[in-house]
N, C-alpha and C positions, 0 to 999 in steps of 0.2 A: 398495764396501760388501760385507760378507759376512753371510750368514745361516746359521743352523743348519737342517739338513734331515735327513731320514732317508734312509739308503742301506744297501743290503745289501753285505756283503763276503764273500769266500769264502777259506777256508784249505783247500787241497786235502786230502781225506780219502777213502779208499776207500769208506766207508759213506755218503758224502754228508752227513756230520754237521758239516761246517765252514762252514755258511751262517749268518751272524750279522747281525741288524739293528743298525745303528750310527748315530751322529750324525756328520755330516760338515759341512764348510763349503761353502756355495754362494756364488759371488761374482758381482758385476755383470760384464757383458761388457766387455772391452777392445776396442780397435780390431780390426775384422775378425771379431768373435765375436758369438754370440747366446746368451742365457740361455734355457733350455728348461724347460717343465713337462711331466713324464711323463704319457703317455696310455696306452700299451700296450707290451708287450715279448713276444718269442718266445724259446723255448728251442731251441737247436740241439745236435746231437750234440757239436760242438766245445765248447760250454759245459759239457756233462756231463764230457767228457774233462778239462777244466781243473779242475772241481770235485772230481774223483776222483783227481787227480794223474797222469793218464795222457797229458796233452798233451805232445808231444815238443819243444815250443819253449819258450823262456824266458818266465816270467811274473813279474810283480812280486809282492811279498809282500802277501797279502790284498787283491787287487784288488776293485773293484766288478765283479761278474760281468755277463755277457751282452753280446752284440754288436749286437743289433737291437732298435730301439724306434721308436715314433711319439711325437711331441711336439707341444706348442703353443709357439710362440715367445712369450716374455714380454717380452723387451727385446733390443735390438741395440746393438752398439757403433758407434763412429765408422767411417764408410766402408762400412757394410753396406747393400747395396741388393738383394741376391738374395732376402732374406726380410724380413718385417716382423712386428711384434707382432700376434698373432692368427692367423698362418699355421699350418696343420698341416704338419708336416714329418717326414721320417725321416732318420736319420743314415746315411751310407755305411759300409761295413764296415771299411775301413782309412782312418783319418783323413788320411793323407798321400798316398794313391793316388787322384789325380784323373784321370789319363790315362796312356796308354803302358804299357810293360812294367813289371812290378813288380820293385823291387829290395829288398834286405834292409831298408833303413830304412823303406820303405813297408809291407812285410809286418809289421814290428815295431810298426806303428801300428794294428793290428787291435784293436778295442775288446774289453775283458774279459780280456786276458792281460797283455802287457807294459805296457799303459796301462789306466787304469780304464775299465770298461764303462758300461752304461746303466741298471742297476737301482737308480735313485735318484729321489727326488722331483724334483730339478732337476739339470741339468748345464749348464755353459757350454762350448760347443764352437765351433770355427772355423766361420764361416758357409759357407765353401767346402765343408765336410763335410756339408752339409744339402741335401735335395731336397724341394721342395714336394710335398705329397700331394694328388692330385686329389680332388674331392668325391665321385667315384664309388667311391673305395676307402676302406673303413672303417679306423679306427685299428688294429684288430686285424690286418686283412689287410696293411696297410702295414708293420706291425712284423715281418712275415715275409719281406720282400723283400731286404734287404741281403745277408745271408749266402747265401741261395739264388741270388741274382743272380750273386754272385762264383763260386759253385760251377758254375752253368751256363756262365758266361764261360770258366772254366778248362777245362771239358769240351770246349768248342768251339774255343778258341784257344790253349791252353797245354799240351795233352797230346800223346801220340804220334799222335793222329789230327787234328792241328791243321787247322782249317778255313782254306782259302786263299781269296784274293780270287777271285770268280767262282763258287765252289762254293756249293751249298745243301745 
């Protein structure tokens, strides 16, 4: 079943004048998916680069912007056990990067650029792309973790000063 919901879209514009509130369809979760209700989001420099047309990687036409949000799980599809309705969760930064080295297809699954982002009332996402949020972390704080976490990981493990096993 699909429902109408509000979602923002962005058409890159140097003056940040391309942000529009739209109506989109929200669907029930299929196998391995969860339907989420928006709680909070954060704005990263990457999101500003996309909105102003300065992002150096491909983006879809008028994507839903932003990569980081906190959610409440509304419903889960068949086979989903890692989250349940009522859970507070955050989405990971790249939908397809669950572990290991990042390849091109994983990088292209970063929310808010080549695939729709998180600035919507509801999203249906793969349950594997969700992490439960502990009660000690607010929705607002949780919504800041995904992109910042990938940035920290990249600084430690994927740069010229790559951290090696045994180093601190």
